[in-house]
N, C-alpha and C positions, 0 to 999 in steps of 0.2 A: 455417134448420134448425139445431137444437142439435147441437153437436159431440159425437160419442161418444168415450168413453175406455174403455180396457181394460188390465188388467195383472195380474201374479201377485204375491201377497203370501205370503211364507213365515212360518209360525208356528214359532218355535224356543223351546226352554227345557228345563228338566229334566223327567224323567218326572213325570207327574201335575200339571204346572203349570196345566192347564186349557185346553190347546190344542184338544183335540177338542170340549170344551164351547163354547169361543168360536167354533169353526168352525160348529158346529150352530146356535148363537145367530145368527150373521151370515147364514147361508144360509136359516134358517127351516125347515130340514128336517134329519132325522137322517141324516147321511152318514158320520159317523165314530163308531167305537165308543167309548163312554164307560163306564168301570168304575172301581171303587175301586182296582183293581190298577194298579201302575205298568207302563210299557212295553207297553201293550196295542196301540198303533198300530204296525203293522208296515210297511205300505206307505205311500207318499206319497199321501194321499188328496186329491184336488182337489174343493173345494166351490165352487159358483158363485153369487155374490150379485149381484143387480141393484139399483142405487141411482141413481135418476134416469137420466141418459144414460150412466152408467158401469157397466161390468161388472167386478167385482172377483173374481178367481179365487184362492181361498185354498188354499195347499199345507200340509196338516197333516202335519208330519214326525214321525217317531218321536222320543221324548224322548232328549236327548243325555246320555249317562252313560259311565262307564268300562267299555268292553266287555270281556267275558271269553270269550265263545264266538263261533263263526263267525256265528251269527244276530245276536248283539249288534253285531259289527263291521259287518255288512251294513246293519243299521238305522241306526247312527251315520253311516256313509258316505252313506246315502240322505238323512239329515237335512241334512247339509252340502251335498249335491248340490242339494236343494230350495232352500236358502238362496242358493246360487251362481246359480241360474237365475232368481231373483225380481227384480221391480222395486222391491219394498219388503220389508224384513225387520222382523217384530215379535218382540221378545224378551219372553217372558212370565216374570214373577217373582211368586212367591206372597208376598202381603203379610205373612202371619204367619210365614213362614220366613225372609224377608229375603234378604240377600246371602250365600248359603251358599257353601261351597267349590266346589260344582258350578256355581253361577251365575257365580262368579268365573272358573272355567275356561272357561265358554262365552264370557264377555266377552273373555277373552284370545284365544280362537280367532277371535272376530269380527274382531279387528284384521287377522287373516290372510285370512279368508274373505269379508268384506263388501266390500272394495274401495271403490268409490264409491257403492255401493247405500245409500240412506238407511235407517237403523235407528231404529225408534221403540221406546221402553221402555213396556211395558204391565204395570202392577202390578195383579195380579188378586187376587180374593177380599178386596177392601177392607172388606167387611162384618165381617171377623174381627178388625180392629184399630182402635185409636182414631186420630183425625185427626192428632194431633201425631206419632204413630209413623209414619204414612204420609208426612208431610212430611219428616221426618228421613231416612227410608229413601230417598225420591225424591232428596233432595240427595246422600246418600251414593253412590247408584248412578250419578247423573249426573256425579260426579267421576271415575268410572272409564272413561267412554267418551263421545264427542261425539254423543249421541242427537239425532235430528232433532226429536222431540217426546216428551213423557211423557203417558201416559194412565193414569187410575186407574179400574178397572172391577170389576164382578162379572159374569163371563161367565155364571154360573148364573142370576143374577137379572136380568141385562140392564142393570144400572146402568152408565152411561158408554159403552155400546156404540154409541149413535147418534152421539155426538161422534167416536168413533174411525172409524165408517163414513163420516161426512161427510168427514173428513180423507183417508181412503184413496181415496174416490171422486174427490176433487179432485187427488190426487197421482199416480194411475196415468196412464200416457202417453196422449195423444190418439191415437185410431185406431179401427178397426172392432172390433166385439165378436168374441171368440175362439170363442164357443160359441152355440148357439141360445138364445134368450131364456128358454125354459121348461125348460132343462136345469139340474139342481141338482148333478150330479157327473159327472166324466169316467171314473169306474170302470165297467167292464162290470157289468151286473146280476148275473152269475154271481159276481163277486167281492164285490159288496155283500151278496149273499145269504149267502155264506160268512162274511163278517165279522159279520153279524147273529147267525148261529148260534154263532160263536166267542165273541161277547160274552155270550150267554146261558150258555154253558158256563163262562166266566170268573166270572160272577156266582154261578153255582151251586156251583162247586168252589173253595173258598177256600184250598186247599193249593197246593203247588208245581206241580201238573199243568198249569195253563193255559199255562205256558211250554214244556211238553213235548208240546203237542198242536197240531194245525193242522186246518183244515177246508177241504175242496175240493168244489166243485160239479162232480159227475161228469157229470150229464146234465140238460138243460133241454128240456122238451117243451111246446110251445104247444098247448093243447087247442082243439077246435072251439067249445066253449062260452065261450071267452074266458079260462078259467082256465089256470094253468101247473102242470105237474108238475116238481118239482125234486128230484133225487137227490143227496145229499151223503155224503161219507165223512169221518168224524172219524178222523184218524191219531193214534195215541198211540205213545210211544217204548218202553213196557215192557208186558209181559203183565199185570202187576198193576194198571196204570192202566186197562185195559179194563173190569175189573169195577167200578171206582170211577165211571167215566163212565157205564156202563150203570145202576148203582144196583141196589138190591134189587128183584128181579122186573122190572128194566128201568124202574123208576119215574123215575130221574134223566134218562135220555135221552128218555123220553116227555115229561116236563115241559119239557125244553129244546126239544124239537121243537115242542110246542104254542106256547110263547112266541115262538120264532123264526118259526113260520108266521104267527102273528097279526100280528107286526110287519112281516113281509115283505109280507103281503096289504095292510096299511094303507099301506105305502110305495108299492106298485104300484097300489093302488086297484082290485084285483080278487082273486078267490079264488086261493089257492095250495095245492097238495097237496105237502107236504114229507116226504121219506122219508130217514131217517138210518141209516147203518151205522157201526159202530165197528171199526176194523182196527188191529192192531199192526204197526207199521213201525219197527223199532228204530233204523234209521239215517236217519230222514227229515230230521234236522237237518243231514245231510251230503249231501243229494241236491239237485242243481241244479234239478231239475224243481219241487220243492216251493217253492223260492225264487221261481222264475218265476211260480208261481201266486199268490204273495203280493206280486208287483210289486217284488221286490228282486233285486239282482244277486248271484248266488252268489259271483262272483270278488271282490266287495267284502269278503267275509269272510276273505280270505287274510290270515294273520298277517303 
């Protein structure tokens, strides 16, 4: 009988480096929210990929950046916590941005946090630069840290992802699988549903508001006909934000609800009835309960 393998792989990097896109590419399902906005991943989302006899569990951490607020500090602490618990760490660097100040700071922190955990360098978005630029960048970054391997990929298009997956499947420890074979994420459906709605809001609202709102699944009812009724609350920090989220005649929240419902129904493979409410909660960024709903530790945000 073939020996099974299983392990955790942490994806770290600057905000918008493509961690969520890579997670979704590897798992083959959308389990992490992907938007053009930076810092959209708040919780450590685990996506589960099967590759032959190996089960590779990806931990998509929030982007690492210089934290200014309690929420930022909690997100960065969660990111390093995800790296510390992993069997392998993947550092994602954007090819066209190169070795930025932020990337250099992460590499410096890796020396402290990685310990003996193997770290692979993943240069992403390779379709944006010429080959000679890539080779020079790879050499430059490899001089800063003893990376176990270097991979050049496009997470969006899938280039190079098979080679990366082959290596990960061979490198994770031998042992029994950690999750059922058909499971793609270890987040509860209530949280995945909230993340989907938050993504649609982020895509729709291009201003600062996305960082000032959160979505919670308040109620989940399984219907006799196999469908699900999902009630969610969108919390905003200021009264003026409520009108923007609702939109003229409620058109914004209606469009968001339709898009979120369609994606959630596709993800679950059955009909979903989604009901959204918008509420002003001025201090939600300082409430422990909101952090628990996002899978973050409120105390990690202490200055």
